[in-house]
C-alpha positions, 0 to 999 in steps of 0.5 A: 500500500502506498503512502501519500504526503500531506499535500493530498489531504489535511485534517483540521481542527486538531484537537477536534470539538465535534466535527473533523474536517478533511480537506482533500483534492480527490474523493476520500474512500474511507475514514476509520477512527481507532481509539488508543487501544486500536479498536475501531470506534467510527467508520465512514465511507464518504466517497466525496471530496473534503468530507466532514466526520462527526466525532461528537459521540466520542469521548475526550482522548487521543484517536488515530484517524486512517484516511484511505484514497484509492490504494493509498492510506495515511494515519493521523493522530487526532486529539478530542 
């Protein structure tokens, strides 16, 4: 699986309050949010450019957000 650089997408705000915005130039295929133990706590398949992910149901803490575009993915640490 390829990795892609930060020019392909960016995630903001970090730390997040309720909604995590993903700015991208192309469609995001999937967004998976893991807790610090590696358990999937949120999964979406937005299939659109620059989606917003509702994280309001998650408790405060550190999360890993894995963004997949095509056959490339990148994981970013996000605080809530």
